[in-house]
N, C-alpha and C positions, 0 to 999 in steps of 0.2 A: 594406471587411472582409478580414479577414485569411484567406488559403486558409486549407484541414484542414491540420496539420499544421505549423502555423506559429504559435505564442504570440505575442503580443503583450509577454510579461513577459520580462526577463532571455536575453533572445538562446537560449530551447530550442525546441528542436522536438521535437514529436512523432510519434514514427515507429509509423503505423497498423502492424496486422496482417492481412495481406491475408484474404480470405475462403477460399481453398482452405487455406492454413494453419491457421486457425481452426478448420475444419471438423476438421481434422486433431488439434488440440489438444482440441476437443470430445469426438471421441469416446475421448482419451484421459482423457477426466476435468475437464479443465479448464474455468474456465468465462472465459464472454469478458467484458468490461464495455466500453461507449462512456466516452470520457474526453468529458463535456460541452462541446458547444460554445458554450453559453449560458457558462460558468463560466470559461473561458479567452480567450473574442474569437474562437471558431473558424469559419469558414466554415462546418462541418458536425463531428457527433460525430466521434469518431478513437477505431477499435474497437482491443481490446488485450486481454490475459487481466488477467485480473482475481486479483491475489495475493492478496486479504483471506483470512484463515484460514490462511495459513502458520504453520508454526512459525518459530520465532525462536531461536536460540541463542547462548550466548555462552561467553566461558571465566570459571571460578570467578574470576580474576584480573580479570576486567571490572571497573573501578572504578564504585559506589556512583550516582556522580553521572550517569556515561553512563547506567546501565540507569533510573535514577530518569525521568530525561529519555524515553528511549523510551519507556518505558511510557506517559506521558501522549500517545502516538499510538497506541497498538496496543491491542486487547479481550483482554479475559484470557480465553485458553483454551488455556493452555500451562501444563506447571511451573514453578516459579518460582524465580526466583533470588532470594537473599535481600534485597538491596536491592527487588527488585521486590517481592517480599511485603510490605516496608516502606511500600510507594509504595502499593499497593491496599489494605493496612490502614487507613493515614493516612486514603486518603478512602472509608472506610466500606463498602468493594466486598466486602472478605472479612474473618471474625471472626480 
């Protein structure tokens, strides 16, 4: 079995956030979240900060291609770059 913090793929290692620091982050309003052991072949879940829902910003000059690719992995919760608006309209999520 692979030890927690050592995934089986691409030579990466998940770094856990220890409980004292998680508690401090909780107190600041940040949420904790596990990296699931079963998904990544770990011995146990690895606890970290949940970054979902954080706003993402880009320059007006960011290419439409980059923004479109990024939108495929991000939920719609922020004001949109023109290419992002095109992406979501094209998939029927917004009018």
